[in-house]
C-alpha positions as a Markdown table, in Angstrom:
| # | Residue | x | y | z |
|---|---|---|---|---|
| 1 | Unk | -11.3 | -1.3 | -8.1 |
| 2 | Unk | -12.9 | 2.5 | -8.1 |
| 3 | Unk | -9.8 | 3.7 | -5.8 |
| 4 | Unk | -7.2 | 2.2 | -8.4 |
| 5 | Unk | -9.5 | 3.7 | -11.5 |
| 6 | Unk | -9.4 | 7.0 | -9.6 |
| 7 | Unk | -5.6 | 7.1 | -9.4 |
| 8 | Unk | -5.3 | 5.8 | -13.2 |
| 9 | Unk | -7.3 | 8.7 | -13.9 |
| 10 | Unk | -5.4 | 11.3 | -12.1 |
| 11 | Unk | -2.1 | 9.6 | -13.5 |
| 12 | Unk | -3.5 | 10.4 | -17.0 |
| 13 | Unk | -4.7 | 13.9 | -16.2 |
| 14 | Unk | -1.4 | 14.9 | -14.7 |
| 15 | Unk | 0.7 | 13.1 | -17.3 |
| 16 | Unk | 2.3 | 11.0 | -14.8 |
| 17 | Unk | 4.9 | 8.6 | -16.5 |
| 18 | Unk | 3.9 | 5.3 | -15.3 |
| 19 | Unk | 6.4 | 2.2 | -15.4 |
| 20 | Unk | 3.7 | 0.1 | -16.8 |
| 21 | Unk | 0.5 | 0.2 | -18.9 |
| 22 | Unk | -2.5 | 0.8 | -16.7 |
| 23 | Unk | -4.0 | -2.5 | -17.9 |
| 24 | Unk | -1.1 | -4.2 | -16.7 |
| 25 | Unk | -1.8 | -2.8 | -13.2 |
| 26 | Unk | -5.6 | -3.7 | -13.5 |
| 27 | Unk | -4.6 | -7.3 | -14.7 |
| 28 | Unk | -2.3 | -7.8 | -11.9 |
| 29 | Unk | -4.4 | -6.4 | -9.0 |
| 30 | Unk | -7.6 | -7.9 | -10.3 |
| 31 | Unk | -7.7 | -11.2 | -8.1 |
| 32 | Unk | -7.2 | -9.0 | -5.1 |
| 33 | Unk | -9.6 | -6.5 | -6.0 |
| 34 | Unk | -12.3 | -9.1 | -6.5 |
| 35 | Unk | -12.0 | -9.4 | -2.9 |
| 36 | Unk | -12.3 | -13.2 | -2.7 |
| 37 | Unk | -9.3 | -13.7 | -0.4 |
| 38 | Unk | -9.9 | -10.7 | 1.7 |
| 39 | Unk | -11.7 | -10.1 | 5.1 |
| 40 | Unk | -15.5 | -10.9 | 5.1 |
| 41 | Unk | -16.0 | -7.6 | 7.2 |
| 42 | Unk | -14.2 | -4.4 | 6.4 |
| 43 | Unk | -12.0 | -2.4 | 8.9 |
| 44 | Unk | -10.8 | 1.0 | 9.5 |
| 45 | Unk | -7.5 | 1.5 | 7.5 |
| 46 | Unk | -5.2 | 4.4 | 7.8 |
| 47 | Unk | -3.0 | 3.7 | 4.7 |
| 48 | Unk | -0.4 | 6.3 | 5.7 |
| 49 | Unk | 1.3 | 5.1 | 8.8 |
| 50 | Unk | 4.6 | 6.3 | 9.3 |
| 51 | Unk | 6.5 | 7.9 | 11.9 |
| 52 | Unk | 5.3 | 11.4 | 11.2 |
| 53 | Unk | 1.5 | 10.5 | 11.4 |
| 54 | Unk | 1.9 | 8.4 | 14.5 |
| 55 | Unk | 1.6 | 10.3 | 18.1 |
| 56 | Unk | 3.3 | 8.7 | 20.9 |
| 57 | Unk | 4.3 | 9.7 | 24.5 |
| 58 | Unk | 7.1 | 7.3 | 25.5 |
| 59 | Unk | 6.1 | 3.8 | 24.5 |
| 60 | Unk | 2.4 | 4.7 | 24.6 |
| 61 | Unk | 0.4 | 5.3 | 21.4 |
| 62 | Unk | -1.6 | 8.6 | 21.9 |
| 63 | Unk | -3.1 | 9.0 | 18.3 |
| 64 | Unk | -2.9 | 8.8 | 14.4 |
| 65 | Unk | -3.1 | 12.0 | 12.3 |
| 66 | Unk | -3.4 | 12.8 | 8.6 |
| 67 | Unk | -6.4 | 10.2 | 7.9 |
| 68 | Unk | -6.6 | 11.5 | 4.3 |
| 69 | Unk | -6.2 | 8.2 | 2.8 |
| 70 | Unk | -8.1 | 6.3 | 5.3 |
| 71 | Unk | -11.0 | 3.9 | 4.2 |
| 72 | Unk | -13.0 | 0.9 | 5.3 |
| 73 | Unk | -11.4 | -2.3 | 3.7 |
| 74 | Unk | -8.8 | -5.0 | 4.1 |
| 75 | Unk | -6.6 | -4.4 | 7.3 |
| 76 | Unk | -3.6 | -5.8 | 5.5 |
| 77 | Unk | -3.6 | -2.7 | 3.3 |
| 78 | Unk | -1.8 | -0.7 | 6.2 |
| 79 | Unk | 1.3 | -3.0 | 5.7 |
| 80 | Unk | 1.8 | -1.0 | 2.5 |
| 81 | Unk | 2.8 | 2.1 | 4.1 |
| 82 | Unk | 4.3 | 0.3 | 7.0 |
| 83 | Unk | 6.8 | -1.6 | 4.7 |
| 84 | Unk | 7.3 | 1.4 | 2.4 |
| 85 | Unk | 10.4 | 0.6 | 0.0 |
| 86 | Unk | 11.0 | -2.6 | 1.7 |
| 87 | Unk | 9.8 | -5.9 | 2.3 |
| 88 | Unk | 7.6 | -7.8 | 4.7 |
| 89 | Unk | 10.1 | -10.3 | 5.3 |
| 90 | Unk | 12.7 | -7.1 | 6.6 |
| 91 | Unk | 9.7 | -6.7 | 9.4 |
| 92 | Unk | 9.9 | -9.7 | 11.7 |
| 93 | Unk | 9.3 | -7.5 | 14.8 |
| 94 | Unk | 6.3 | -5.7 | 13.1 |
| 95 | Unk | 4.6 | -8.8 | 12.2 |
| 96 | Unk | 5.2 | -10.4 | 15.5 |
| 97 | Unk | 3.6 | -7.5 | 17.2 |
| 98 | Unk | 0.6 | -7.9 | 14.8 |
| 99 | Unk | 0.1 | -11.3 | 15.5 |
| 100 | Unk | 0.8 | -10.8 | 19.3 |
| 101 | Unk | -2.2 | -8.2 | 19.4 |
| 102 | Unk | -4.5 | -10.7 | 17.6 |
| 103 | Unk | -3.8 | -10.0 | 13.8 |
| 104 | Unk | -4.0 | -13.0 | 11.7 |
| 105 | Unk | -1.4 | -12.7 | 9.3 |
| 106 | Unk | 1.3 | -15.3 | 8.9 |
| 107 | Unk | 4.5 | -15.0 | 6.6 |
| 108 | Unk | 3.5 | -18.3 | 5.0 |
| 109 | Unk | 0.0 | -16.8 | 3.9 |
| 110 | Unk | 0.5 | -16.5 | 0.2 |
| 111 | Unk | -3.1 | -15.1 | 0.0 |
| 112 | Unk | -2.1 | -12.4 | 2.4 |
| 113 | Unk | 1.2 | -11.7 | 0.8 |
| 114 | Unk | -0.7 | -11.3 | -2.7 |
| 115 | Unk | -3.0 | -8.8 | -1.0 |
| 116 | Unk | -0.1 | -6.9 | 0.3 |
| 117 | Unk | 1.6 | -6.6 | -2.8 |
| 118 | Unk | -1.5 | -5.3 | -4.7 |
| 119 | Unk | -1.7 | -2.6 | -1.9 |
| 120 | Unk | 1.9 | -1.7 | -2.1 |
| 121 | Unk | 1.6 | -1.5 | -5.9 |
| 122 | Unk | -1.4 | 0.8 | -5.6 |
| 123 | Unk | 0.6 | 3.1 | -2.8 |
| 124 | Unk | 3.6 | 3.3 | -5.2 |
| 125 | Unk | 1.1 | 4.4 | -8.0 |
| 126 | Unk | -0.2 | 7.1 | -6.0 |
| 127 | Unk | 3.4 | 8.4 | -5.2 |
| 128 | Unk | 4.2 | 8.2 | -8.9 |
| 129 | Unk | 1.0 | 10.1 | -9.8 |
| 130 | Unk | 1.3 | 12.8 | -7.1 |
| 131 | Unk | 4.7 | 13.3 | -8.1 |
| 132 | Unk | 3.4 | 15.6 | -11.0 |
| 133 | Unk | 1.5 | 18.2 | -8.8 |
| 134 | Unk | 3.6 | 17.9 | -5.8 |
| 135 | Unk | 7.2 | 18.1 | -7.6 |
| 136 | Unk | 8.7 | 15.1 | -5.8 |
| 137 | Unk | 12.4 | 15.0 | -6.2 |
| 138 | Unk | 13.4 | 12.7 | -9.2 |
| 139 | Unk | 15.2 | 10.3 | -6.9 |
| 140 | Unk | 11.9 | 9.6 | -4.9 |
| 141 | Unk | 9.9 | 9.3 | -8.2 |
| 142 | Unk | 12.4 | 6.8 | -9.9 |
| 143 | Unk | 12.5 | 4.7 | -6.5 |
| 144 | Unk | 8.5 | 5.0 | -6.6 |
| 145 | Unk | 8.5 | 3.7 | -10.2 |
| 146 | Unk | 10.9 | 0.7 | -9.4 |
| 147 | Unk | 9.1 | -0.1 | -6.3 |
| 148 | Unk | 5.8 | -0.2 | -8.3 |
| 149 | Unk | 7.3 | -2.7 | -10.8 |
| 150 | Unk | 8.6 | -4.8 | -8.0 |
| 151 | Unk | 5.3 | -5.0 | -6.3 |
| 152 | Unk | 3.7 | -6.0 | -9.7 |
| 153 | Unk | 6.3 | -8.6 | -10.0 |
| 154 | Unk | 5.1 | -10.1 | -6.6 |
| 155 | Unk | 1.8 | -10.5 | -8.0 |
| 156 | Unk | 2.7 | -12.7 | -11.0 |
């Protein structure tokens, strides 16, 4: 909750044009943020996993960089950046690899899908908010706004 409130405060401070009311975000994410369905023990979450932040030599993972947004929490949160502007359903290989490595997520896990939708909404909120001080291109801002609305619809 504190992380969501911090971004909402930044959105207000920067005058970011959100596609929904802050209370709608709070209400939609409340069940996930209450932690009733999340992990019992927090895990290290990078929260900015994309090609540019993953160091590899051939097929060997060598490291991760840019841990600015890292936190200890629900490991499902990393699916937000891993599936940016797409759907979990578009990433069969990612999910298969996650399960092969011991990850518990299953596509039929509605609780897990709700958690991922909440983290996606949070990431898109960050992107819309940061669009003001970072001067993101209008096309990216609009895409982020639409994606935020879609993630919130998944939570309904």
